[in-house]
DRENDREN-382861 format. One line per 8 residues: number of its first residue (from 1); for each residue x, y, z of C-alpha. Coordinates in Angstrom, 2 decimals. Each point is the difference from the previous one (the first is absolute). Last residue first. Example, Ala and Ser with C-alpha at 12.3 -4.5 7.8 and 13.67 -1.06 7.14 Angstrom:
// DRENDREN-382861
2) 13.67,-1.06,7.14 ~ -1.37,-3.44,0.66
//
This chain:
// DRENDREN-382861
547) 83.23,82.97,60.95 ~ -0.29,0.48,3.72 ~ 2.70,1.07,1.62 ~ 2.18,-2.44,2.09 ~ 0.10,-0.87,3.47 ~ -3.56,-0.59,0.53 ~ -0.31,-2.86,-2.58 ~ 2.27,-1.66,3.20
539) -2.09,0.48,2.84 ~ -2.35,-2.57,-0.06 ~ 2.90,-2.39,-1.45 ~ 1.26,0.47,3.42 ~ -3.26,-2.42,1.90 ~ -2.85,1.61,1.54 ~ 0.31,-0.65,3.73 ~ 4.17,-0.28,0.08
531) -0.24,3.40,-2.03 ~ -2.51,1.56,2.35 ~ 1.64,-2.04,2.65 ~ 3.34,2.29,-1.05 ~ -2.09,2.94,-0.35 ~ -1.00,0.21,3.18 ~ -3.98,-0.22,1.02 ~ -0.98,2.27,2.68
523) -1.55,2.33,-2.55 ~ -2.19,-2.45,-0.49 ~ -0.62,-2.77,-2.85 ~ 2.68,0.94,-2.22 ~ -1.18,0.54,-3.86 ~ -0.10,3.42,-0.75 ~ 2.84,1.30,2.52 ~ 2.44,-3.06,-1.39
515) -0.67,1.22,-3.79 ~ 1.00,3.59,0.79 ~ 3.62,-1.56,1.28 ~ 0.35,-1.91,-2.68 ~ -0.79,3.37,-2.15 ~ 2.62,1.74,2.38 ~ 2.57,-2.69,-0.58 ~ -0.16,0.36,-3.69
507) -0.21,4.32,0.37 ~ 3.18,-0.52,1.51 ~ 1.82,-2.41,-1.64 ~ -0.66,1.69,-3.59 ~ 2.90,2.37,-0.08 ~ 2.38,-2.42,1.02 ~ -0.53,-2.34,-3.13 ~ -2.28,-3.10,0.70
499) 0.76,-3.70,0.32 ~ -2.22,-2.80,-1.22 ~ -3.24,-1.27,2.26 ~ 0.10,-1.11,3.48 ~ 3.00,-1.46,1.34 ~ -0.21,-2.03,3.17 ~ 0.39,1.67,3.76 ~ 1.37,-3.07,2.60
491) -1.84,-0.65,2.78 ~ 0.45,0.14,3.79 ~ -2.67,-0.45,2.16 ~ 1.44,0.99,3.21 ~ 1.51,3.17,-1.37 ~ 1.82,0.46,-3.45 ~ -3.01,0.49,-2.72 ~ -0.17,0.15,-3.50
483) -2.99,-0.32,-2.23 ~ 0.51,2.21,-3.25 ~ 3.41,0.30,-1.83 ~ 0.84,2.76,-2.86 ~ 2.69,0.07,-2.32 ~ 1.73,2.66,-0.48 ~ 1.79,1.63,-2.99 ~ 3.28,2.02,-0.13
475) 0.61,0.53,-3.63 ~ 3.80,-1.29,-1.51 ~ -1.36,-3.19,-2.07 ~ -2.26,-0.87,2.94 ~ 1.65,0.57,3.37 ~ -2.26,-1.42,3.00 ~ -1.45,2.03,2.86 ~ -2.10,-2.10,2.48
467) -2.92,1.71,1.65 ~ -1.81,-2.07,2.70 ~ -3.19,0.96,1.32 ~ -1.37,-2.19,3.07 ~ 3.79,0.06,0.21 ~ 1.54,-3.35,0.76 ~ 1.95,-0.35,-3.35 ~ 0.64,3.37,-0.30
459) 2.48,-0.20,2.92 ~ 1.90,2.95,-1.14 ~ 3.41,-1.62,0.02 ~ -1.46,-2.28,-2.58 ~ 2.96,-1.65,-1.47 ~ -2.21,0.34,-3.15 ~ 0.31,3.89,-0.42 ~ -1.07,3.60,0.59
451) -2.02,-1.36,2.99 ~ -3.49,1.54,0.88 ~ -2.04,-1.13,2.97 ~ -3.49,1.80,0.11 ~ -2.27,-1.37,3.48 ~ -3.82,0.59,0.21 ~ -1.34,0.47,3.56 ~ -3.02,2.73,-0.65
443) -1.12,1.13,-2.93 ~ -2.06,2.34,1.67 ~ 2.31,1.58,1.71 ~ 2.06,0.44,-3.11 ~ -2.74,1.93,-1.26 ~ -0.48,2.16,2.55 ~ 3.90,0.65,0.38 ~ -0.15,1.54,-3.48
435) 3.68,-0.35,-1.56 ~ -0.71,-3.74,-1.71 ~ 1.49,1.09,-3.32 ~ 2.55,2.05,1.53 ~ 1.22,-3.00,1.63 ~ -0.15,-2.12,-2.99 ~ 2.70,2.48,-1.62 ~ 2.12,-0.28,3.05
427) -0.07,-3.78,-0.44 ~ 0.88,0.35,-2.96 ~ 2.61,2.80,-0.05 ~ 1.98,-2.78,2.64 ~ -0.44,-3.09,-1.66 ~ 2.11,0.55,-3.26 ~ 0.84,-2.96,-2.02 ~ 2.69,-3.07,-0.75
419) 1.39,0.44,3.29 ~ 3.17,-1.60,0.54 ~ 2.39,2.61,0.25 ~ -2.61,1.70,2.53 ~ 0.00,3.58,0.70 ~ -2.74,2.02,-2.36 ~ -0.84,-3.10,-1.57 ~ -1.56,-1.43,3.17
411) 0.10,1.31,3.64 ~ -2.50,-2.72,0.87 ~ -3.82,0.85,0.66 ~ -2.06,-0.60,2.68 ~ -3.05,1.88,0.00 ~ -2.38,1.72,2.53 ~ -1.88,1.78,-2.37 ~ -2.58,-2.90,-0.07
403) -0.96,0.24,3.40 ~ 2.40,-2.21,2.44 ~ 0.95,2.90,2.22 ~ -1.13,3.33,-2.03 ~ -0.43,3.23,2.25 ~ 3.15,1.31,-1.13 ~ 1.16,1.90,3.09 ~ 3.75,0.11,-0.17
395) 0.14,3.16,-2.10 ~ 2.08,1.69,2.20 ~ -2.59,2.05,1.72 ~ -2.28,-2.81,0.12 ~ 2.14,-1.89,2.21 ~ 0.74,2.29,2.65 ~ -4.33,0.53,0.28 ~ -0.55,-3.97,-0.46
387) 2.33,-0.23,3.38 ~ -2.13,2.60,1.71 ~ -3.37,-1.51,-0.95 ~ 1.05,-3.35,0.94 ~ 1.74,0.72,3.50 ~ -2.98,-0.94,1.94 ~ -0.19,-3.47,-1.71 ~ 3.61,-0.49,1.35
379) 2.37,-1.69,-2.80 ~ 1.67,-3.05,-0.45 ~ 0.98,-1.61,-3.20 ~ 1.12,3.19,-1.94 ~ -0.30,-1.30,-3.24 ~ 2.25,1.19,-3.29 ~ -1.18,-0.96,-3.52 ~ 1.44,-1.87,-2.40
371) -2.84,-2.91,-0.38 ~ 2.04,-2.33,1.89 ~ 0.64,1.92,3.03 ~ 2.58,2.02,1.36 ~ -0.28,0.61,3.58 ~ 0.26,2.89,2.74 ~ 0.90,-0.09,3.54 ~ 1.00,3.26,2.26
363) -3.23,-0.82,2.31 ~ -2.43,1.16,-2.40 ~ -1.15,3.75,0.71 ~ 2.80,2.12,0.71 ~ 3.33,-2.34,-1.06 ~ -2.03,-1.20,-3.39 ~ -1.25,3.29,-0.42 ~ 3.35,1.26,0.00
355) 1.53,-2.88,-2.47 ~ -2.48,0.32,-2.30 ~ 0.53,3.54,-0.22 ~ 3.39,-0.46,-0.65 ~ -0.67,-2.72,-2.68 ~ -2.25,2.85,-2.02 ~ 2.69,2.08,0.51 ~ 3.02,-2.53,-1.46
347) -3.15,-0.28,-2.94 ~ -2.04,-3.40,-1.02 ~ -0.61,-2.36,-2.36 ~ -2.14,-3.04,0.51 ~ -2.20,0.77,-2.75 ~ 1.01,3.03,-2.34 ~ -2.12,2.87,-0.31 ~ -3.15,1.08,-1.97
339) -2.69,-0.96,2.85 ~ 2.05,-0.54,4.04 ~ 1.16,-3.69,0.20 ~ 2.35,0.13,2.77 ~ -2.70,-0.56,2.49 ~ 0.30,0.23,3.17 ~ -1.55,-3.24,1.92 ~ -1.33,0.43,3.62
331) -0.23,-2.67,2.74 ~ -2.70,0.69,2.46 ~ 0.19,0.91,3.72 ~ -2.91,0.30,2.90 ~ -1.62,-3.40,-0.98 ~ 3.06,-2.10,0.19 ~ 1.25,-2.65,-2.13 ~ -0.09,2.55,-2.71
323) -3.02,0.69,-2.78 ~ 1.69,1.02,-3.47 ~ 0.42,3.75,-0.77 ~ 0.32,1.51,-3.56 ~ -3.08,-0.24,-1.84 ~ -2.52,0.66,2.74 ~ 2.01,2.33,2.08 ~ 1.09,1.98,-3.21
315) -3.89,0.38,-0.94 ~ -0.69,1.80,3.25 ~ 2.99,2.10,-0.48 ~ -0.76,0.99,-3.14 ~ -3.79,0.60,0.95 ~ 0.82,2.33,3.09 ~ -2.64,1.31,2.09 ~ -1.59,-3.34,0.17
307) 2.80,-1.59,0.55 ~ 1.39,2.28,2.77 ~ -3.46,-0.83,1.74 ~ 0.57,-3.57,-0.09 ~ 3.50,0.38,1.76 ~ -1.56,3.05,2.68 ~ -3.02,-2.53,0.60 ~ 3.01,-3.19,0.74
299) 1.83,1.98,2.44 ~ 3.00,-2.31,0.21 ~ 1.88,0.90,3.19 ~ 3.76,-1.59,-1.08 ~ 0.84,-2.74,2.40 ~ 3.34,0.09,-2.25 ~ 1.16,-3.05,-1.06 ~ 3.98,-0.89,1.00
291) 0.81,-2.09,-2.75 ~ -1.26,-3.75,-0.51 ~ 3.01,-1.69,0.38 ~ 2.03,-1.06,-3.29 ~ 3.80,-0.46,1.26 ~ -1.11,-2.94,2.78 ~ -0.90,-1.87,-2.95 ~ 3.30,-0.69,-0.41
283) 1.30,-1.11,3.40 ~ -3.04,-2.12,0.45 ~ 1.09,-1.79,-3.47 ~ 3.56,-0.17,1.48 ~ -1.17,-1.49,3.03 ~ -1.86,-2.91,-1.44 ~ 2.52,-0.58,-2.06 ~ 0.75,0.48,-3.89
275) -0.31,-2.40,-2.20 ~ 3.01,-0.94,-1.91 ~ 2.33,-2.32,2.18 ~ -2.49,-1.55,1.70 ~ -1.89,-1.01,-2.91 ~ 3.26,-2.32,-1.45 ~ -1.85,-0.60,-3.33 ~ -0.46,-3.22,-1.27
267) -3.85,0.10,0.85 ~ -0.17,3.41,-1.79 ~ 1.64,-1.12,-2.94 ~ -2.81,-2.76,-0.52 ~ -2.67,2.12,0.66 ~ 1.30,1.98,-2.39 ~ 0.48,-2.66,-2.79 ~ -3.96,-1.03,0.67
259) -0.60,3.78,-0.36 ~ 1.56,0.05,-3.16 ~ -1.63,-2.98,-0.79 ~ -3.92,0.94,0.90 ~ 0.80,3.62,-1.88 ~ 0.79,-1.74,-3.17 ~ 3.68,-0.52,-1.29 ~ -0.14,2.51,-2.77
251) -2.52,2.53,1.78 ~ 2.41,0.18,2.82 ~ 2.62,0.72,-2.10 ~ -1.55,2.58,-1.73 ~ -1.18,1.66,3.32 ~ 3.02,-0.50,1.07 ~ 1.62,3.15,-2.02 ~ 2.79,-1.53,-2.64
243) -2.40,-0.40,-3.16 ~ 0.79,3.70,-1.51 ~ 3.50,-0.04,1.13 ~ 0.96,-3.03,-1.84 ~ 3.36,-2.22,0.74 ~ -0.87,0.30,3.91 ~ -3.15,-2.38,0.17 ~ -0.92,-0.55,3.59
235) 0.82,-3.18,1.02 ~ 2.25,0.04,3.08 ~ -0.55,3.57,0.74 ~ -3.73,-1.18,0.29 ~ 0.32,-2.90,1.89 ~ 2.34,1.87,2.60 ~ -2.56,3.58,-0.02 ~ -3.04,-2.74,0.77
227) 1.97,-1.52,2.94 ~ 1.74,3.51,1.43 ~ -4.00,1.38,0.08 ~ -0.63,-3.57,1.81 ~ 3.15,0.58,2.94 ~ -1.43,4.05,-0.28 ~ -3.28,-0.64,1.25 ~ 0.25,-2.86,2.19
219) 0.04,2.50,3.46 ~ -3.50,1.83,-1.79 ~ -1.88,-3.20,-0.56 ~ -0.99,-1.08,-2.88 ~ -3.31,-0.99,0.11 ~ -0.86,-0.54,-4.04 ~ 2.19,-0.71,-2.82 ~ 0.72,-0.19,-3.39
211) -2.49,2.44,-0.98 ~ 0.02,0.56,-4.01 ~ 1.76,4.02,-0.91 ~ -2.04,1.36,-2.74 ~ 1.85,0.73,-3.60 ~ 0.97,2.37,-2.42 ~ 1.98,-1.06,-2.72 ~ 1.50,3.01,-1.34
203) 0.66,1.77,3.52 ~ -2.52,-1.18,2.80 ~ 0.99,-1.95,2.47 ~ -1.32,-2.57,2.36 ~ 2.07,-3.59,0.30 ~ -1.17,-1.05,3.66 ~ -2.59,0.77,2.97 ~ 0.66,-0.24,3.93
195) -2.74,-0.08,1.61 ~ 1.34,0.69,3.56 ~ -1.39,-1.14,3.50 ~ -3.11,-0.95,1.61 ~ -0.97,3.97,0.93 ~ 0.90,0.56,-3.99 ~ 2.99,1.67,-1.45 ~ -0.19,0.29,-3.85
187) 3.72,-0.64,-1.18 ~ 0.67,0.28,-3.65 ~ 2.98,-1.33,-2.03 ~ 1.16,1.04,-3.55 ~ -2.73,2.56,0.47 ~ -3.61,0.22,-1.92 ~ -1.96,-1.97,2.94 ~ 1.34,2.19,2.51
179) -1.64,3.61,-0.84 ~ 1.15,1.86,2.84 ~ -3.65,1.53,1.12 ~ -1.33,-3.53,-0.01 ~ -3.16,0.60,2.87 ~ -0.12,-2.52,2.52 ~ 2.65,1.37,1.36 ~ 3.38,-1.16,0.36
171) 2.18,0.78,-3.25 ~ 3.56,-1.08,-1.05 ~ 1.63,0.46,-3.56 ~ 3.31,-1.67,-1.31 ~ 1.68,0.90,-2.69 ~ 2.64,-1.49,-2.07 ~ 2.59,0.94,-2.83 ~ 1.07,-2.56,-2.44
163) 2.46,-3.36,-0.45 ~ 0.92,1.35,4.15 ~ 3.47,1.38,0.72 ~ -0.56,1.30,3.69 ~ -1.91,-3.08,0.47 ~ 2.01,-2.40,1.46 ~ 2.29,1.96,2.29 ~ -2.69,2.11,1.26
155) 0.90,4.18,-0.44 ~ -2.92,0.92,1.49 ~ -2.28,-2.93,0.05 ~ -0.55,-0.99,3.47 ~ 0.33,3.48,1.34 ~ -3.01,1.32,-1.96 ~ -1.89,-3.27,0.04 ~ 0.03,0.75,3.72
147) -1.45,3.64,-0.48 ~ -2.53,-1.23,-2.27 ~ -1.27,-2.11,2.66 ~ 0.37,3.09,2.51 ~ -2.12,2.13,-2.60 ~ -2.67,-2.64,-0.42 ~ -1.85,1.21,2.59 ~ -2.50,-3.39,0.52
139) -3.99,-0.27,-0.02 ~ -0.59,3.01,-1.42 ~ -3.96,1.56,-0.79 ~ 0.27,3.17,2.02 ~ 3.30,1.15,-1.66 ~ 2.47,1.92,1.67 ~ 3.10,-2.38,0.81 ~ 0.43,-0.59,-4.04
131) -1.68,2.35,-1.89 ~ 2.49,0.22,-3.14 ~ -0.75,-3.64,-0.06 ~ 3.87,-1.41,-0.70 ~ 2.44,-0.24,-2.11 ~ 3.69,-1.93,0.32 ~ 2.44,2.16,-2.05 ~ 2.06,-2.29,-2.58
123) 1.24,-3.48,0.60 ~ 2.73,-0.12,-2.83 ~ 0.98,0.12,-3.33 ~ 0.41,3.57,-0.22 ~ -1.42,3.21,1.23 ~ -1.70,1.77,3.31 ~ 2.83,-2.57,1.96 ~ 1.43,2.63,1.45
115) -0.91,3.71,-0.52 ~ 0.84,1.69,3.69 ~ -2.18,0.82,3.01 ~ 0.54,0.80,3.66 ~ -0.02,3.24,0.33 ~ 3.57,1.17,-0.45 ~ 0.45,-2.82,-2.59 ~ -1.79,2.03,-1.96
107) 2.15,2.59,-0.16 ~ 3.00,-2.33,-0.81 ~ -2.03,-1.80,-2.44 ~ -0.52,3.88,-1.81 ~ 3.80,0.49,0.35 ~ 1.09,-3.19,-1.98 ~ -3.02,0.93,-2.38 ~ 1.22,3.48,-1.04
99) 3.23,-0.95,-2.49 ~ -3.29,-2.29,-1.82 ~ -2.02,3.13,-0.55 ~ -3.57,-0.97,1.08 ~ -2.85,1.06,-1.92 ~ -2.89,-2.55,0.76 ~ -0.04,0.33,3.27 ~ -2.11,-3.31,1.00
91) -1.99,-0.69,3.09 ~ -1.28,-3.87,1.59 ~ -3.01,-1.47,0.52 ~ 0.44,-2.37,-2.72 ~ -3.33,2.00,-2.11 ~ 2.44,3.11,-0.18 ~ 0.51,3.49,1.66 ~ 1.76,2.76,-2.14
83) 2.13,2.20,1.18 ~ 0.23,3.73,-0.94 ~ 2.13,3.09,0.51 ~ 2.08,-1.14,-2.94 ~ 2.38,-2.03,1.42 ~ 3.37,0.37,1.98 ~ -1.15,3.02,2.41 ~ -3.48,0.53,-0.04
75) -0.61,-3.75,0.04 ~ 2.86,-1.29,2.25 ~ -1.73,3.05,2.92 ~ -3.91,-1.30,-0.81 ~ 1.57,-3.94,0.36 ~ 1.59,1.28,3.25 ~ -3.59,1.42,1.18 ~ -1.43,-2.94,-0.47
67) 2.32,-1.98,1.82 ~ -0.24,2.35,3.18 ~ -4.17,-0.53,-0.70 ~ 1.05,-3.74,0.24 ~ -0.97,-2.52,-2.64 ~ -1.81,-3.14,-0.14 ~ -0.46,-1.77,-3.82 ~ 0.84,-3.53,1.08
59) 3.74,0.68,0.20 ~ 0.50,3.92,-2.13 ~ 2.98,-0.97,-2.19 ~ 0.96,3.17,-2.13 ~ -0.14,-0.50,-3.71 ~ 2.70,2.17,-1.82 ~ -0.16,0.94,-3.58 ~ 2.65,0.98,-2.30
51) -0.77,2.59,-2.81 ~ -1.71,0.34,-3.49 ~ -1.46,-3.25,-1.06 ~ 0.80,-1.97,3.74 ~ 3.27,-1.38,1.43 ~ -0.83,-1.99,3.12 ~ 1.32,0.38,3.11 ~ -1.13,-1.90,2.94
43) 2.83,-1.50,2.02 ~ 0.30,-3.24,-1.97 ~ -0.93,1.81,-3.28 ~ 3.28,1.94,0.41 ~ 1.89,-2.95,0.21 ~ -1.74,-1.83,-3.03 ~ 0.76,2.85,-2.00 ~ 3.10,1.23,0.75
35) 1.87,-2.89,-1.93 ~ -2.34,0.85,-3.10 ~ 0.54,3.47,0.63 ~ 3.89,0.09,-0.32 ~ 1.98,0.17,3.05 ~ 3.27,2.03,0.22 ~ -1.88,2.14,-1.66 ~ 1.15,2.57,2.83
27) -3.65,0.66,0.52 ~ -0.43,-3.85,0.06 ~ 2.77,-0.26,2.54 ~ -1.60,2.50,1.97 ~ -3.63,-1.79,0.37 ~ 1.68,-2.84,0.82 ~ 1.87,1.52,2.94 ~ -3.44,1.34,0.88
19) -1.44,-3.06,0.00 ~ 2.26,-2.00,2.48 ~ -0.51,3.25,2.44 ~ -3.45,-0.32,-0.57 ~ 0.06,-3.77,0.90 ~ 1.98,0.72,3.19 ~ -2.37,2.67,1.17 ~ -2.93,-2.32,-0.58
11) 1.36,-3.13,1.38 ~ 1.84,2.25,3.54 ~ -3.58,1.90,0.75 ~ -2.14,-3.28,-0.54 ~ 2.18,-2.09,1.90 ~ -0.15,3.05,3.27 ~ -3.52,-0.46,0.10 ~ -2.46,2.23,-2.49
3) -3.40,0.78,1.26 ~ -2.97,-1.90,-1.46 ~ -3.66,2.29,0.34
//
């Protein structure tokens, strides 16, 4: 993983000192909350319903065991003993005291972490495939390119105060696990170069990105991104925050005209002054080598015997591991979705266990996934049963990767001042409804995503089943969307039927699922495939109780 150089250390140290002074002035009353707000947002500090929330940057989702151990310490010392992993591959602490923030940032800097550009109208954390560098179907490891983008975009003089926040995602595999089509800019690395998509996003005006460039060479990447951002920065709406995202500009100009202006801008740039020289690209790539893979003797007979003897282990292997580029390794998903608990939360003790097992079994490396889980990207198959045993003792062995209970849910009205409805209790109720492991295995791959408001932090538009919380005369109701997906065949879900009260949603989801089980052509036909084959209207009536 990337290691800070002297510039990084000095940059973070100076910003932390600057913010510590701003916090002191806020606490003394010298700064009002209105004056303090833009300053705290530039440092990842939000004021939520009940307390301050600090969003920690996890560039492209990569963490070391040492960093996870520090996050556990912060959760114990300064929060309520847990952290929340997000769909942006970051981590949030939801119960922070303002006076403690400078000390927290100091402690984060000790392990080369910070909270910069996790908020504000700037280029946010570039997200990637959580299995980058490990997945068997990968053409190009996106992490070095994400790091290049991070260095280019950090405190960029032109792009620190954009019309609105800006999000970039990049993937390098056949399967898009980074949801590139629903980002402001999405990059899909292919053997011939990058496909570049622009104008994707969710929120109140969901949109899929438009492909405006193919075959973009890596050595041209930064100058082309610069051109894209310059056109947006020049014409993006600043008079209306609801119409300020780049997707609105692309829709207004039309993708072809936006692309034409980007090409024109790109041709006018001094590319040599912007693009990284070949030596710099080689230097950044050097920070992402393969680990020193163990040549552990893999006893296939013993491995299969363990699965025969322990059905829970066998199910975990089936659901929570992914094929690795080496036959003797796998990638492991540590599910943070145990039935009945808030999705994405981990206690300090669980974080410590994850750090411990990463050191013992996974070369000290962890990743945060878009699904609010934690990934061990490189695990020798020979160590899988020992790893599973350790995780099981810490309630981290839930075998539901990709299943109906592996839900995304935003913090909702339990924490967020923007939310209209609660997300967490609904996610808990649905997971209880589908707690039977045999049933979830029978259902197969089905993604539920829940948002507590139209801002769509729970990505409800691209859930196979999406759930949106709305306020209806002071009562929480939920609209159900069907048919969304965020992969290489990205599609936006469509609201199906009228809104439902919270208590009616789990049963409605169950009726839809039961209808799918009746109508699918085989056990291998996924829910999303059945919806696309039969149409959303086929399932609409099942959402509501029979008259």
